[in-house]
C-alpha positions as CSV (number, residue, x, y, z in Angstrom):
1,M,-29.7,2.8,-158.3
2,R,-28.0,4.0,-161.6
3,A,-28.7,0.8,-163.0
4,L,-32.7,1.1,-162.6
5,I,-32.1,4.9,-164.0
6,L,-30.9,3.2,-167.3
7,Q,-33.5,0.6,-167.5
8,Y,-36.2,3.2,-166.9
9,Y,-34.6,5.6,-169.6
10,E,-34.4,2.5,-171.8
11,R,-38.1,1.8,-171.4
12,I,-39.0,5.5,-172.1
13,S,-37.2,5.6,-175.1
14,A,-38.9,2.6,-176.2
15,S,-42.1,4.1,-175.5
16,Y,-44.9,6.1,-178.0
17,W,-46.1,8.7,-175.2
18,F,-42.7,10.3,-174.1
19,I,-41.6,12.4,-177.3
20,P,-45.4,13.4,-178.1
21,S,-46.2,14.3,-174.3
22,V,-42.9,16.3,-174.4
23,L,-43.5,18.0,-177.3
24,A,-47.4,18.8,-176.1
25,I,-46.1,20.4,-173.0
26,V,-43.6,22.6,-175.0
27,S,-46.5,23.9,-177.7
28,A,-48.6,24.8,-174.8
29,I,-46.0,26.8,-173.1
30,L,-45.1,28.4,-176.5
31,A,-49.1,28.8,-176.9
32,F,-49.4,30.8,-173.6
33,V,-46.2,32.6,-174.3
34,L,-47.3,34.2,-177.6
35,I,-50.6,34.9,-176.2
36,E,-49.1,37.0,-173.5
37,I,-47.1,38.7,-176.1
38,D,-49.8,39.2,-177.9
39,T,-51.3,41.4,-175.2
40,V,-49.0,43.7,-175.1
41,V,-47.9,44.0,-178.5
42,E,-50.0,46.5,-181.0
43,P,-52.5,44.7,-183.4
44,D,-50.5,46.2,-186.3
45,A,-47.4,45.3,-185.0
46,L,-46.7,42.6,-187.5
47,G,-47.6,45.0,-190.1
48,S,-50.7,45.1,-192.3
49,S,-50.5,42.1,-194.6
50,P,-53.3,39.6,-194.7
51,F,-51.1,36.9,-194.0
52,L,-49.5,38.1,-190.9
53,Y,-52.7,40.3,-189.6
54,A,-56.1,38.4,-188.7
55,T,-58.3,41.4,-187.8
56,Q,-61.5,39.5,-187.2
57,P,-62.0,36.7,-184.5
58,D,-64.2,34.5,-187.1
59,G,-61.2,34.4,-189.4
60,A,-59.1,33.4,-186.4
61,R,-61.1,30.8,-185.3
62,A,-61.5,29.0,-188.6
63,I,-57.9,29.2,-189.1
64,L,-57.2,27.6,-185.8
65,S,-60.4,24.9,-186.1
66,A,-59.2,23.8,-189.5
67,I,-55.5,23.5,-188.1
68,G,-56.5,21.7,-184.9
69,G,-59.1,19.3,-186.8
70,S,-56.8,18.1,-189.3
71,M,-53.9,17.6,-187.3
72,I,-55.7,15.4,-184.6
73,G,-57.2,13.5,-187.7
74,V,-53.8,13.1,-189.3
75,A,-52.3,12.2,-185.8
76,G,-54.7,9.4,-185.9
77,T,-53.6,8.0,-189.1
78,V,-50.4,8.2,-188.3
79,F,-50.7,5.9,-185.2
80,S,-52.8,3.6,-187.3
81,V,-50.0,3.2,-190.0
82,T,-47.0,2.8,-187.1
83,M,-48.9,-0.1,-185.4
84,A,-49.8,-1.5,-188.8
85,A,-46.1,-1.3,-189.9
86,V,-45.0,-2.7,-186.4
87,V,-47.1,-5.7,-186.5
88,F,-46.0,-6.6,-190.1
89,A,-42.6,-6.2,-189.2
90,S,-42.9,-8.4,-185.8
91,G,-45.0,-10.9,-187.6
92,S,-42.6,-11.0,-190.6
93,F,-39.0,-10.7,-189.0
94,G,-39.7,-11.9,-185.7
95,P,-41.2,-10.7,-182.2
96,R,-38.2,-9.5,-180.6
97,L,-37.5,-6.9,-183.3
98,L,-40.7,-5.1,-181.9
99,T,-38.1,-3.4,-179.7
100,N,-36.4,-1.9,-182.8
101,F,-39.5,-0.5,-184.4
102,M,-40.6,0.8,-181.0
103,N,-37.1,2.7,-180.5
104,D,-37.4,4.3,-183.6
105,R,-37.3,7.9,-183.1
106,G,-39.0,8.9,-186.4
107,N,-42.3,7.6,-185.6
108,Q,-42.2,9.2,-182.3
109,V,-41.5,12.6,-183.4
110,T,-44.2,12.5,-186.1
111,L,-46.5,11.6,-183.8
112,G,-45.5,14.3,-181.5
113,V,-45.3,16.9,-184.1
114,F,-49.1,16.4,-184.9
115,V,-50.0,16.3,-181.0
116,A,-48.3,19.3,-180.4
117,T,-49.6,21.2,-183.4
118,F,-53.5,20.3,-182.4
119,V,-52.5,21.1,-178.6
120,Y,-51.2,24.7,-179.8
121,S,-54.0,25.5,-181.8
122,M,-56.8,24.6,-179.1
123,I,-54.8,26.8,-176.6
124,V,-54.7,29.8,-178.9
125,L,-58.0,29.4,-180.2
126,R,-59.4,29.7,-176.4
127,S,-57.8,33.0,-176.2
128,V,-59.8,34.4,-179.3
129,R,-62.7,36.8,-177.9
130,D,-65.2,38.8,-179.7
131,G,-65.7,42.4,-178.4
132,G,-69.2,44.1,-177.6
133,E,-71.4,44.8,-174.9
134,E,-72.6,40.9,-174.5
135,S,-69.0,40.0,-174.1
136,V,-67.5,39.4,-170.7
137,Y,-64.2,40.9,-171.4
138,G,-65.7,43.9,-173.0
139,H,-63.2,44.0,-176.2
140,M,-62.1,41.8,-179.1
141,F,-58.8,40.2,-178.9
142,V,-57.0,38.3,-181.7
143,P,-53.5,36.8,-180.9
144,N,-52.1,37.4,-184.5
145,L,-48.5,36.4,-183.6
146,A,-49.7,33.1,-181.9
147,I,-52.2,32.5,-184.9
148,L,-48.9,33.0,-187.2
149,G,-47.2,30.5,-184.7
150,A,-50.2,28.1,-185.5
151,I,-49.6,28.7,-189.5
152,V,-45.8,27.5,-189.0
153,L,-46.5,24.8,-187.1
154,A,-49.1,23.3,-189.7
155,I,-46.3,24.1,-192.6
156,V,-43.9,22.0,-190.4
157,S,-46.6,19.1,-189.9
158,I,-47.0,19.0,-193.6
159,G,-43.2,18.4,-193.9
160,V,-43.3,15.9,-191.1
161,L,-46.0,14.1,-193.0
162,I,-43.9,13.9,-196.2
163,Y,-40.9,12.5,-194.1
164,F,-43.2,10.0,-192.5
165,I,-44.8,8.7,-195.7
166,H,-41.2,8.0,-197.0
167,H,-39.9,6.7,-193.6
168,V,-42.1,3.9,-193.1
169,P,-41.8,1.6,-195.8
170,S,-38.1,2.6,-195.7
171,N,-37.9,1.7,-191.9
172,I,-39.6,-1.8,-192.6
173,H,-37.8,-2.5,-195.6
174,I,-36.0,-5.9,-194.7
175,S,-32.1,-5.0,-195.9
176,N,-32.6,-1.7,-193.7
177,V,-33.9,-3.9,-190.7
178,I,-30.8,-6.2,-191.0
179,A,-28.5,-3.4,-191.6
180,G,-29.8,-1.7,-188.3
181,I,-29.2,-4.5,-186.4
182,G,-25.8,-5.3,-187.7
183,Q,-24.6,-1.6,-187.4
184,G,-25.7,-2.0,-183.5
185,L,-23.8,-5.2,-183.2
186,L,-20.5,-3.2,-184.6
187,K,-21.1,-0.6,-182.4
188,R,-21.6,-2.9,-179.4
189,I,-18.3,-5.2,-180.6
190,G,-16.3,-1.6,-180.4
191,Q,-17.4,-0.9,-177.1
192,E,-17.0,-4.4,-175.5
193,F,-13.6,-5.3,-177.6
194,P,-10.7,-2.5,-177.6
195,A,-8.8,-2.0,-180.7
196,E,-5.3,-1.8,-178.5
197,P,-5.0,-3.3,-174.9
198,N,-6.2,-1.8,-172.0
199,R,-3.0,-2.1,-170.0
200,S,0.2,-3.1,-170.5
201,E,1.7,-6.8,-170.0
202,E,3.5,-5.8,-166.8
203,E,0.2,-4.0,-165.6
204,D,-1.9,-6.8,-166.6
205,D,0.5,-9.2,-164.8
206,N,0.4,-7.6,-161.8
207,V,-3.7,-7.8,-162.0
208,R,-3.4,-11.6,-162.6
209,W,-1.4,-11.8,-159.2
210,Q,-4.2,-10.0,-157.3
211,V,-6.8,-12.8,-158.7
212,P,-7.6,-14.8,-155.3
213,P,-6.7,-18.6,-155.7
214,C,-10.3,-19.5,-155.4
215,F,-11.1,-17.6,-158.6
216,R,-7.8,-18.0,-160.3
217,E,-8.6,-21.3,-162.4
218,E,-11.9,-19.9,-163.6
219,G,-10.2,-16.3,-164.2
220,E,-7.4,-17.7,-166.5
221,R,-10.1,-19.4,-168.1
222,A,-11.9,-16.3,-168.5
223,A,-9.1,-14.3,-170.3
224,G,-9.0,-16.6,-173.4
225,K,-12.3,-18.3,-173.4
226,R,-15.8,-17.6,-173.0
227,V,-17.3,-19.6,-169.9
228,T,-20.0,-19.9,-168.0
229,W,-18.8,-20.0,-164.1
230,E,-19.3,-23.1,-162.0
231,R,-19.8,-23.2,-158.4
232,W,-16.6,-23.9,-156.6
233,A,-16.5,-26.9,-154.3
234,G,-14.5,-26.0,-151.3
235,T,-11.7,-28.0,-149.8
236,G,-12.4,-26.6,-146.1
237,E,-13.2,-29.0,-143.5
238,D,-16.7,-28.1,-143.6
239,G,-16.6,-28.0,-147.5
240,S,-17.8,-24.2,-147.5
241,P,-16.2,-21.8,-150.1
242,P,-13.7,-19.2,-149.2
243,F,-16.1,-16.8,-150.8
244,G,-19.7,-15.4,-150.0
245,E,-22.2,-15.8,-152.4
246,I,-25.1,-13.4,-153.3
247,A,-28.3,-14.7,-154.8
248,S,-30.9,-12.7,-156.9
249,D,-34.0,-11.2,-155.1
250,R,-35.7,-10.6,-158.5
251,V,-37.1,-12.4,-161.5
252,G,-36.6,-11.6,-165.1
253,Y,-34.0,-11.2,-168.0
254,L,-31.2,-9.3,-166.7
255,Q,-30.9,-6.1,-168.8
256,I,-28.4,-3.5,-166.8
257,I,-25.2,-4.3,-165.2
258,D,-23.7,-1.1,-163.9
259,R,-20.0,-1.3,-163.8
260,G,-19.2,1.8,-162.2
261,S,-21.6,1.5,-159.2
262,L,-20.2,-2.5,-158.9
263,I,-16.8,-1.3,-158.6
264,E,-17.6,1.6,-156.2
265,A,-19.2,-1.1,-154.0
266,A,-16.3,-3.3,-154.2
267,K,-14.1,-0.8,-153.3
268,T,-15.7,0.6,-150.3
269,A,-16.3,-3.0,-148.9
270,D,-12.3,-3.9,-150.1
271,V,-13.5,-7.2,-151.7
272,V,-13.0,-8.9,-155.1
273,V,-16.5,-9.6,-156.8
274,R,-16.7,-12.3,-159.3
275,L,-19.9,-12.2,-161.7
276,T,-22.0,-15.8,-162.3
277,C,-24.5,-13.7,-164.6
278,S,-24.3,-11.7,-167.7
279,P,-26.7,-9.3,-169.6
280,G,-29.4,-11.8,-171.2
281,I,-29.7,-14.3,-168.5
282,F,-33.0,-15.2,-166.8
283,V,-32.6,-14.8,-163.4
284,H,-34.7,-15.9,-160.5
285,E,-34.7,-15.8,-156.8
286,G,-32.1,-17.8,-155.3
287,R,-29.9,-18.0,-158.1
288,T,-26.2,-16.8,-157.2
289,L,-25.2,-13.5,-159.1
290,F,-22.2,-12.5,-157.4
291,Q,-19.5,-14.3,-155.4
292,V,-17.5,-12.0,-152.9
293,W,-14.0,-12.8,-151.7
294,P,-13.3,-12.8,-148.8
295,A,-16.5,-14.3,-147.1
296,E,-16.2,-12.6,-144.0
297,R,-16.7,-9.2,-145.8
298,C,-20.1,-10.5,-147.6
299,G,-22.3,-8.8,-145.3
300,D,-26.0,-7.3,-146.0
301,D,-24.5,-3.8,-147.1
302,I,-22.6,-5.2,-149.5
303,R,-25.4,-7.5,-150.6
304,D,-27.7,-4.8,-150.9
305,R,-25.1,-2.7,-152.8
306,L,-24.6,-5.0,-155.6
307,L,-28.0,-6.1,-156.1
308,S,-28.7,-2.3,-156.8
309,C,-26.0,-2.5,-159.7
310,I,-28.3,-4.6,-161.8
311,A,-31.8,-4.4,-163.2
312,A,-33.9,-7.2,-164.8
313,G,-37.1,-6.8,-166.8
314,N,-39.6,-9.1,-169.0
315,S,-37.3,-9.3,-172.1
316,R,-33.8,-9.1,-173.3
317,S,-32.5,-5.7,-174.3
318,P,-29.8,-5.0,-176.9
319,R,-28.1,-2.3,-174.5
320,Q,-25.5,-4.7,-173.1
321,D,-26.6,-8.0,-174.3
322,I,-24.3,-8.4,-177.3
323,D,-25.7,-12.1,-177.9
324,F,-29.2,-10.8,-178.3
325,L,-28.2,-8.7,-181.7
326,F,-26.6,-11.9,-183.0
327,D,-29.9,-13.9,-182.0
328,E,-31.7,-11.3,-184.1
329,L,-29.8,-11.7,-186.9
330,V,-29.6,-15.5,-186.4
331,E,-33.7,-15.3,-186.3
332,I,-34.5,-13.4,-189.3
333,G,-32.2,-15.8,-191.7
334,G,-33.8,-18.9,-189.8
335,R,-37.3,-17.4,-190.6
336,A,-36.2,-16.5,-194.1
337,L,-35.0,-20.1,-194.9
338,S,-38.0,-21.9,-193.4
339,P,-40.2,-23.7,-195.6
340,G,-42.9,-21.5,-195.7
341,V,-40.6,-18.3,-196.7
342,N,-37.9,-20.1,-198.4
343,D,-36.0,-16.7,-199.0
344,P,-32.3,-17.4,-199.1
345,Y,-31.3,-14.2,-199.9
346,T,-32.4,-12.4,-196.7
347,A,-30.6,-15.1,-195.0
348,I,-27.5,-14.3,-197.2
349,T,-27.9,-10.7,-196.0
350,C,-27.8,-11.9,-192.2
351,L,-24.8,-14.0,-193.0
352,D,-22.9,-11.0,-194.6
353,W,-23.4,-8.9,-191.3
354,L,-22.8,-11.9,-189.2
355,K,-19.2,-12.1,-191.2
356,A,-18.5,-8.6,-190.9
357,A,-19.0,-8.7,-187.0
358,M,-16.7,-11.7,-186.6
359,A,-14.2,-10.2,-188.6
360,T,-14.4,-7.2,-186.4
361,I,-14.0,-9.4,-183.1
362,A,-11.2,-11.3,-184.9
363,G,-9.3,-8.0,-185.5
364,R,-9.4,-7.1,-181.9
365,Q,-8.6,-7.9,-178.5
366,S,-10.1,-10.6,-176.3
367,G,-12.4,-9.3,-173.7
368,D,-10.8,-8.3,-170.5
369,P,-12.3,-10.1,-167.5
370,Y,-10.4,-8.1,-165.0
371,V,-11.8,-4.6,-163.9
372,V,-9.9,-2.6,-161.6
373,D,-10.4,0.8,-159.8
374,G,-8.4,3.7,-160.0
375,D,-5.7,2.7,-158.1
376,G,-5.0,-0.4,-160.2
377,R,-6.5,-2.9,-157.4
378,L,-8.5,-5.8,-158.9
379,R,-12.4,-5.3,-157.7
380,A,-14.2,-7.6,-160.4
381,I,-14.0,-10.4,-162.3
382,I,-16.6,-10.6,-165.1
383,E,-17.2,-13.2,-167.8
384,A,-15.8,-12.3,-171.2
385,G,-16.6,-13.5,-174.6
386,D,-14.3,-15.0,-177.3
387,F,-14.4,-15.6,-181.1
388,A,-14.9,-18.8,-180.8
389,G,-18.1,-18.5,-178.8
390,F,-19.3,-15.7,-180.7
391,I,-19.1,-17.6,-184.2
392,E,-20.9,-20.4,-182.7
393,I,-23.9,-18.1,-181.3
394,G,-23.9,-16.6,-185.0
395,F,-22.6,-18.9,-187.8
396,G,-23.3,-22.0,-185.4
397,H,-27.0,-21.0,-184.7
398,L,-27.4,-20.6,-188.1
399,R,-26.1,-23.7,-189.6
400,Q,-28.9,-25.8,-189.3
401,Y,-31.1,-23.7,-191.5
402,A,-28.8,-23.1,-194.1
403,A,-27.4,-26.5,-194.4
404,S,-30.5,-27.7,-196.2
405,D,-30.6,-24.7,-198.7
406,M,-27.6,-24.7,-201.3
407,I,-27.7,-21.2,-202.3
408,A,-27.6,-19.7,-198.8
409,G,-25.2,-23.0,-197.8
410,E,-22.7,-22.0,-200.4
411,H,-22.7,-18.4,-199.1
412,F,-22.6,-19.8,-195.8
413,L,-19.2,-21.3,-196.5
414,T,-18.0,-18.4,-198.6
415,C,-18.3,-16.3,-195.3
416,L,-16.3,-18.6,-193.5
417,G,-13.6,-18.8,-196.1
418,E,-13.8,-14.7,-196.2
419,L,-13.2,-14.6,-192.2
420,L,-10.0,-16.7,-192.5
421,P,-7.5,-13.6,-193.4
422,A,-8.9,-11.7,-190.5
423,C,-8.3,-14.5,-188.1
424,R,-5.2,-13.6,-186.0
425,T,-4.5,-16.7,-184.1
426,E,-4.9,-20.6,-184.8
427,D,-7.6,-21.1,-182.1
428,Q,-9.8,-18.3,-184.6
429,R,-8.9,-20.5,-187.7
430,Q,-9.4,-23.8,-185.8
431,A,-12.9,-22.3,-185.0
432,V,-13.5,-21.3,-188.3
433,R,-12.6,-24.9,-189.7
434,L,-14.9,-26.5,-187.0
435,Q,-17.8,-24.4,-188.4
436,A,-16.9,-25.3,-192.0
437,T,-16.6,-29.2,-190.8
438,R,-19.8,-29.4,-189.0
439,F,-21.6,-27.6,-191.7
440,L,-20.3,-30.2,-194.4
441,D,-21.9,-32.9,-192.2
442,L,-25.3,-31.5,-192.1
443,S,-25.3,-30.7,-196.0
444,R,-24.7,-34.3,-196.3
445,E,-27.8,-35.1,-194.6
446,A,-30.1,-32.9,-195.9
447,L,-28.7,-32.3,-199.7
448,S,-27.8,-34.8,-202.3
449,G,-26.8,-34.4,-206.2
450,A,-25.7,-31.4,-207.5
451,S,-26.8,-29.5,-204.5
452,L,-24.7,-31.6,-202.4
453,A,-21.8,-31.1,-205.0
454,T,-21.8,-27.1,-204.8
455,I,-21.4,-27.4,-200.9
456,E,-18.6,-29.9,-200.9
457,T,-16.6,-27.8,-203.5
458,A,-17.3,-24.5,-201.5
459,A,-16.2,-26.5,-198.1
460,A,-13.2,-27.7,-199.6
461,R,-12.1,-24.4,-200.9
462,V,-12.5,-22.9,-197.0
463,L,-10.6,-26.3,-195.8
464,Q,-7.8,-26.0,-197.9
465,S,-7.4,-22.1,-197.3
466,A,-7.3,-22.6,-193.5
């Protein structure tokens, strides 16, 4: 259930209706409150200044009409400019970046402030009354305090408009777009890979002893390498595995895995759960998502509880899918190096952020596949990433684009060389050497002459340093 709540929260965060709706409701409440206060406060309570004291209904209506009419007009313009910027960025940088712009709080708040000011002005305008015998109310009423609030909101809206004019071009600047993705990637790495071990060596050995024999081989591999779980071929008389399998009942990209609920479900059933999925993969009905040991405890109850721990949607989400953030940087870099764009310097910016991400991963502990409960009992085995896997997703996937461009190619190799001092193990250095070798092979097929000589010189520096 919590997985669905997190998914709905993410959808609301990426919507353009939620914050404007909330601000409109708040402004309506504020208008009613101030009008009620005006009914019990003397008309001259704010003083005799013309700015604070609107004596005539006609003047009050003119002020509120001007504010409300201008605000709804500006709100329409803001929405149009925002959509134009989103379409431009999506077409130029990649459709998967649409989520980044939809999540931008600046645009949502700007639209919300103008809508809220309009709603506030209309409600206050409705309360202004003329006096006289023909009036059904029998007396004149001008809500001075509420009108002052409308003027304040109008001034705030002007300030928000100035901010918006600066924010939109800044938000679609390519360097800021890449930096936003890179910072999100570094933040996700900090959450996924601890700076210090979560457990002592003794505690880690104790957890490893708890791994069921049918999961042990894959579990040991997951402790040091990025793997994709394969179905275990049982050795029983009937060839059945010693664990139960739980298949997906939905279709879409896996967006959320609620680890807390997962561990709680496993603890309640007293089982060990191995995940055969990870955020970002496409699931469909019948695809195995969980393997539960022992098999005899894999009933309908644990099935329902485990399936409630995941949420799938129509698109990938950066909330838990760290590969998606790598893919966004690769997509921008690949588009920049396409023949129709030919912008190696944008690709260089992407490479710099990929280098920063890989240097951070190299300096941290490997992802821990073993998840325990509060009593130290093993409850889940979850696929963990490693340095070699991530460098292939980042640098490896961008390799085919940069290999045919001398400027981006030289920087590609320079970034690999700068990664070497951050590598803590021989396996990490070997992964860097492998990327440099494969890149050089591709460049020899795509380049020639002086351009190839530049790449070969840069590759030689990397391989010698490694």
